N, C-alpha and C positions, 0 to 999 in steps of 0.2 A: 263858412261851408259845413256839411258834411252828412253820409250815408243814414249817418244812423239814428234809428223810427223813422223809415222808409221802409225795410225788410219784407211789412205786410204786402204794401203796395207792388214791391217787387216778384216780389212770386204770386200775385193775382195777375204779372204781364206775363207770367214764363211762358203761354200759349197762342199768344199773340202776333200778328202777320211778322209785323217790325221784331220783335227776339227770337222769333225763329230763323226769318232772313239774315240779321244778324251773326248767329251761329255758326248755320250754315255758310253764309259766304266766308267769315274768320276761317272754320273746320279749311273749307277750299285753299286759299291764300298759304295759308300755313305749310298746307302737303306740299308746296312747292320748295321750304324753304328744311326743310326736318330729315337729319343726318338719314341716312338707309339704314343706320345698325339701332342698335335701343340707347337712350338718351337719357341724363339724366334732367328734369327737365321742374321748374317751380313754376307754379301757378301763385304771383304774388297778389291778394283780395280775389282769389277763385270764387266765391259764394258758393252758390251750388253747387258748381263743376262742372258744368255741361262738357266746356272744354278739356280740362282735368281730366274727364274720364273718358271721352273720345280719343285721348292720348296717349290712356294704361291702358285700352283694349286693343291699340296699334300694337301694344308691347312696350312702351315706356317705361319706364321709373319716374313715379309722378310725383310732387311735393304738395301740397294748398296750404294758405297761408289765408286765411279771412280772419277782421274781431267780432265778424257774428255769430253766434254760437248756434241760430235759431237757422241760418245757414246754410253751415256744413253739418247740421244735424238734419241733411235733404241729403249729405251723401251719403251712399248703401255699402256701410262697411267691410274694409281692407281692399280695396279699390287700389284706392290712394291712401300714403301717409297723411295725413289732417293734419294741421297744426292750426289751434286756437290762439289768435296774437293779433294786434299791433302792430302795421307793417315794421310801423318806426322800429320793433327790436329786431328787423330781419338781420344787422349786423352780429348780434349776438346769439341769433340762431346759423346760422352759417356760417362758413368756413367764406374767405377768397374765393373767387375762381370757382365753385362747387356744383356750376348746372352746364349743360349745354346749353337751355337753351331757357330762356325767362321767360312768363307770360305777364301782363301791367295794364289786363282792358278794363277799360270803365270806370277806373280810380282816381288817375291825375283831376277829374274835373272834380274832385267832391275838398282838391286841397288848397289852400288859397298858394301855398309855396309850393312848388312840385320837387324843388333841383332838392333837399333833400333825399325826396325819393329815388329820382333820379340816379342820383350817384352811388345809393344804398345797394341798386337795382342793375346799374351798371360794371358795380365792382362782382359780382356775385356771379359774371358770365365770363365761362373762360374761351383763349383763344380758340379759334377756329367758330366757336359758341354766335346767338342772337339775340339781342331781347327783344320779344314782339312785345309794341305797344298802341291799344287802341282807346283813340283820344276822340269828344267832341270834338268837330273842326272849327275853326273859330275862323276860317276862311270864307265862310257859307253859313253864317249864322244868319243873313237875311230871308235864306229860302225860305227854310219855316212859315216862321208867317208873312212874307209875300207871299207864296202857294196858298196860305187860306185867307188872304184876303188882307191884314189887318197892316196900314201901311206905317202906323204911325211904330206900331213895333218893327215893323223891319227897316224903317227909315233909322233908327236907333241902332238897330242891329248891328248897321256899316261901323261904326265906331266901337261897339260892347265889346267886353274881354270875358261878359257870362253871358246869363239866361236863367230862367226858371222852368227846367225840363217836368218834362209829366206828372213824375213823383212829389209835385210839388213843393221839389229840393232848387235851392241856388246854385248857380254851380258855372263852373268853368269852362272857356275852351282853350283850346292852341294850334296855332298856325303852325302849320308844317317846317318853315323857315324856321321859327324859333327853335323849334324840338329838333330842325334839324341840326342846330347849332349847340344846342344844350347838348346833345350827346354825342358830339365829335368834341366838346372841352370836355368829357368821359370816355373815352378812348373811344367810341363806336361810330359806328362809317353806314349814314341811310345809306343800304344797295339798294333795297323797292319800299315802294310806298301805295297803298288802296284805298280806295272808295268804298267805304260801309254805307249801302240803303240811297241809291241816288232817287228810286223812283216809289220807295215805301214806306217816308217817311211822314207821309201824309195822314195830322188825324180822321182821316177817313180807310186808311188804311187800316184797321184793326183787328179783321178775321179772318183767318186762317181760311185762302180757297184750296181746298181740294183738289176739285180737276189740274188745275192748269200751274201748282206749286213748283215742278221741277222746268216746266220750261219759262217759269219768274224766274226761280235760284239762276238758270243760266241767265239770262238780260243783266239781272243786276251784275255778276260775277265775270260779265261782260265787260260793263257800264263800269266796274268798280276796277277795270287795269287798262282803263282806255278814256285818250283827254281827249275832249273837256270834262267829261261829266265826272270823272274821280272827282276832281277838287271842287262840283257842290253839291259831294255827298252830304251828311249827315255825322256818318263818323268816320276819321279817316285811320288807316290800319300802315303802322310803320313795321318794316325790320332795321333794326341796328346791330349790324354785323362785327365782333372782333378781331382783329387782324389773327391768324396763323403767328404764334410767337417764331 
């Protein structure tokens, strides 16, 4: 598994509806948990920096780390601190408890074993801070092929731990209960979780409709925090907090 080599296909999809919904929902969900004052933020695997730039625009001190020079080159110069490095270098780049907020969005799915990275990310969260994880929802892998009428793939997805994504890359999926336990073992408590893309994950949902986008985002945001809808979203967004010392 791995993302390397898929950067061009990722860039081509940045303006489609699925990506717009993903970024808008994650922004809204994060706003519920960000500290009122200036926070030190790490975006691990920041890519083109959508969330990093939005947080910097809100006055936070943001560092983005990514292994792709091509994606980092898309960042406006000077808006955030950009570090070109593999994520396994995090322990050598930053001291423990360096950040109030640590983001890791759309990264775990490209790792055969996310455990070491989770350990490194948790280590960087200060007391009172939190880790924001966005992962492929392993509890709903059958939804996409099922809605597309691919019944063989849907049946297989019930017992699968991975899938081939729209970039043509084999990827993992994570179940919320497993990640909750993994974070607890690293001193982080999942205090909140959300679904991302309940209604707009279908292959037909490609173009971004200009007229009703705000209404669509409102519906997705409501579904993403409401049972049972959030449980079948394509992506799961977890907030794992570290208690105050």
